[in-house]
Structures are given as structure tokens and as C-alpha cells.
C-alpha positions in Angstrom: 121.3 79.2 93.2 120.6 81.9 95.1 118.6 81.7 98.5 115.7 83.7 98.9 115.2 85.5 102.6 112.5 88.1 103.7 113.9 90.9 104.7 111.1 93.1 105.4 107.0 93.2 106.5 104.8 95.7 106.5 100.7 96.0 107.7 98.3 98.3 106.9 95.7 98.3 110.1 93.0 96.3 110.1 89.3 98.1 110.8 86.2 96.2 111.2 84.7 99.2 109.3 86.6 100.7 106.9 86.7 104.5 106.1 84.2 105.7 103.8 87.4 106.8 101.6 89.1 103.8 101.8 89.8 101.5 98.8 91.6 98.5 98.0 94.5 99.6 96.2 95.1 102.8 98.4 95.3 99.8 101.4 97.6 97.6 99.3 99.9 100.5 99.0 100.3 101.4 102.4 101.2 98.0 103.3 103.9 97.9 100.5 105.5 101.2 101.2 105.4 100.1 105.1 107.3 97.0 103.7 109.9 98.2 101.3 110.8 101.3 104.4 111.1 97.9 106.7 113.6 96.6 104.4 115.2 99.6 103.6 114.1 99.2 99.5 113.5 101.7 97.5 110.8 101.4 94.6 113.0 101.3 91.7 115.1 98.3 93.3 111.8 95.8 92.9 111.4 93.7 89.9 108.9 91.4 91.2 105.4 91.5 92.3 102.6 89.2 94.0 99.1 90.4 95.0 96.1 88.5 96.4 93.0 90.3 96.4 89.6 89.7 96.5 88.2 93.1 96.1 90.8 94.6 93.8 88.8 93.8 91.0 88.6 95.4 88.0 92.3 95.7 88.8 94.8 93.2 88.8 98.5 92.9 90.0 99.9 94.8 86.5 97.4 97.4 87.5 98.8 97.9 91.1 102.1 97.8 89.6 101.9 100.9 87.8 100.4 102.5 90.2 103.0 101.7 92.7 105.5 102.8 89.9 107.2 99.8 89.9 108.7 97.9 86.5 108.8 94.7 87.1 109.8 91.2 85.1 108.3 89.1 87.4 104.4 89.4 88.2 101.7 87.2 89.8 98.0 87.3 90.6 97.1 85.1 93.6 93.6 83.9 93.5 93.9 81.0 96.0 92.3 82.5 98.7 93.5 81.6 102.4 96.0 79.4 100.8 97.4 82.8 98.9 100.0 83.8 101.1 102.1 80.8 101.3 101.1 80.1 97.5 102.8 83.6 97.0 105.5 83.1 99.1 106.5 79.9 97.6 106.3 81.4 94.0 108.5 84.2 95.0 111.1 82.1 96.4 111.5 80.2 93.2 111.6 82.8 91.2 114.5 84.2 92.7 116.0 81.1 93.1 115.9 80.8 89.2 117.0 84.3 88.8 114.1 85.6 87.3 113.7 88.3 89.6 116.0 89.7 92.7 113.5 91.4 94.9 109.8 90.3 95.3 107.1 92.8 96.5 104.6 90.6 98.3 100.9 92.1 99.0 97.6 91.1 99.9 94.8 92.6 101.5 90.9 93.6 101.0 88.5 96.8 101.8 85.2 95.2 102.0 82.2 96.4 103.2 79.0 94.7 104.2 77.2 94.7 100.8 80.8 93.9 98.9 81.0 91.1 101.0 77.8 89.7 100.5 78.1 90.1 96.4 81.5 88.6 96.4 80.1 85.1 98.6 77.4 85.0 95.8 79.6 85.7 93.0 82.7 84.1 93.9 83.0 81.5 91.0 80.1 80.3 88.8 79.6 77.2 91.1 78.6 79.6 93.8 76.5 82.0 91.2 74.5 79.1 89.6 74.5 76.6 91.9 74.9 77.9 95.7 73.3 81.1 95.6 70.1 80.3 94.7 69.5 77.5 97.5 70.9 80.1 99.5 73.6 78.4 101.5 75.2 81.7 103.3 78.6 81.9 102.0 81.4 79.3 102.8 80.8 79.0 106.3 78.4 75.8 105.6 80.5 74.4 102.9 83.1 74.3 105.1 81.2 72.7 107.8 81.0 69.8 106.1 84.2 69.3 105.5 85.0 70.0 109.1 82.8 67.4 110.0 83.9 65.2 108.1 87.7 65.9 109.4 86.0 65.2 112.8 84.5 61.7 112.0 87.6 60.7 110.2 90.1 61.4 113.0 88.0 61.4 115.9 88.3 65.2 116.7 86.3 67.0 119.0 85.7 70.7 119.0 88.1 71.2 121.7 90.9 70.7 118.8 89.6 73.5 116.8 89.1 75.9 119.9 92.6 75.5 120.9 93.4 76.7 117.4 91.3 80.1 117.7 92.4 80.6 121.0 96.1 80.4 120.1 95.5 82.7 117.2 93.9 85.0 119.8 97.0 85.1 121.7 98.6 86.0 118.7 96.9 88.9 117.7 97.1 90.2 121.1 100.6 90.5 120.6 99.7 92.9 117.7 98.5 96.5 118.2 97.2 96.7 114.4 94.6 93.8 115.1 91.2 94.1 115.2 90.3 91.3 117.9 93.0 91.3 120.6 91.2 90.1 123.8 92.5 87.4 125.7 89.8 84.4 124.6 89.5 81.1 126.6 88.4 77.9 125.5 85.2 77.8 127.7 84.4 81.2 126.0 84.9 79.3 122.3 83.0 76.6 123.4 79.9 78.8 124.7 79.4 80.5 121.0 76.4 79.9 119.1 76.8 78.0 115.8 76.7 79.5 112.4 76.8 75.7 110.8 76.9 73.3 113.1 80.4 72.2 114.1 81.6 75.6 113.1 80.9 78.4 116.0 81.0 82.2 115.5 84.8 82.0 116.7 85.5 79.7 113.2 84.7 82.1 111.0 86.9 84.2 109.4 85.6 88.0 110.3 85.0 90.3 107.4 87.9 93.3 107.8 89.8 95.5 106.0 93.5 96.4 105.8 96.6 94.7 104.0 99.8 93.2 104.7 103.1 92.9 102.5 106.5 91.3 102.8 109.7 91.7 100.8 111.4 88.5 99.3 114.8 89.1 98.2 118.3 87.1 97.4 120.2 86.3 100.2 123.2 88.2 99.2 
């Protein structure tokens, strides 16, 4: 069995407001080129591709492979949202261990403008389109608020527990020159933020930004 290792990573810088001519396919391609350069891998060596994106449609992974000039024998369209990163990595690892591919490129990202995000929220799936949009719910934050409230009651968690996660994420972002939000954040500042959907405040909600990340996964030998 061949061990799989991450040999390179790249990021197309994130922006709160994307440039007028920015496209999802071009942003994903930029992150892909950076990751391949970091891994010292030429595109001709890539034989696997995994893609996660809310805004690449109507294109799919196969279309991005063609745009990048790749000839792949392993392909994955990841549509699991926030879980897509670890999902793709797990599948890529197993593909390499099984001998289905030797060099897998994984890319994820979006270019979303305000109207694009509202359209995505309203038509994310049939349940959102047919059941939630007519209410309206205002998007995923209200749904996650219900889950969070249930978790808090079940395990006796306070808002401070969730706040520490946000503070830690901001601390990591401060070390990344490509991150949009890099100012240091305190727990008191988190607790003072207005609610979006109780118990979730503004800092619990994922900000709509545009950018992309990519990693290269290869055989360890």
C-alpha cells in the first residue's frame, strides 16, 4: 500500500468584494497553480482532481480539469459544503493507497457577490427552495442556531465555549497574510456582538468572501 502525503498547498487571496472580472474557474485555477508550484509538480503529472465549489456551476470538476489542461483518471465533485475539505482529502488518500492515482490536486473556493449568495441560499436544495424560502428563514444561520441551541442544552455549554473557537480561528487568520479578517479578537468582543439568530452572533456566521485554496496529495515515495 502506498502512503499518501500532502506535498504542496496554495491559496488565491481572499477578498470581501471580488474584482468585477473575477470568476470562480479563474480563482480555482490560480489556487491550483500556486499549489502545484509549491509542490514542484507539473500539470502533466496530475492524474487526479477533486473540486468543491458552490459557484462553479454549471461547470463541474471535469470542466475545470479541461480548463487546467489536466488528463485525469480519478475525479471527484464534492458537494458536502463545509465538510468538503476533509471529505476530499479522505477520498484522495484512499485513491492513492488503492493505486487509482499518484498525484491528486484538490481545489475549493468561490467567487460570490451579494446577489449570488442570496440566490445560493434560496436554491441550495429542494428543501431550501420549496420549504424554507417561502417562510423566509434568512439562510443557513437560523438552521444552525437551532442545532447550536440543542447542543448547548444537551451538553451544558455556554456561549463562551463557542466564542473561544472564534477567537482561536481569528488568531490563526492573523498569521495568514491572505486572510480577510486578521485583527486580534477577544472573548469580550465576541460576547458583545449582536445576535443574528440566537444563540449565534455575527462572529459565529461565515462571512461571504471570494477566494480559493488547493493542496497536492501524492504517493509518499
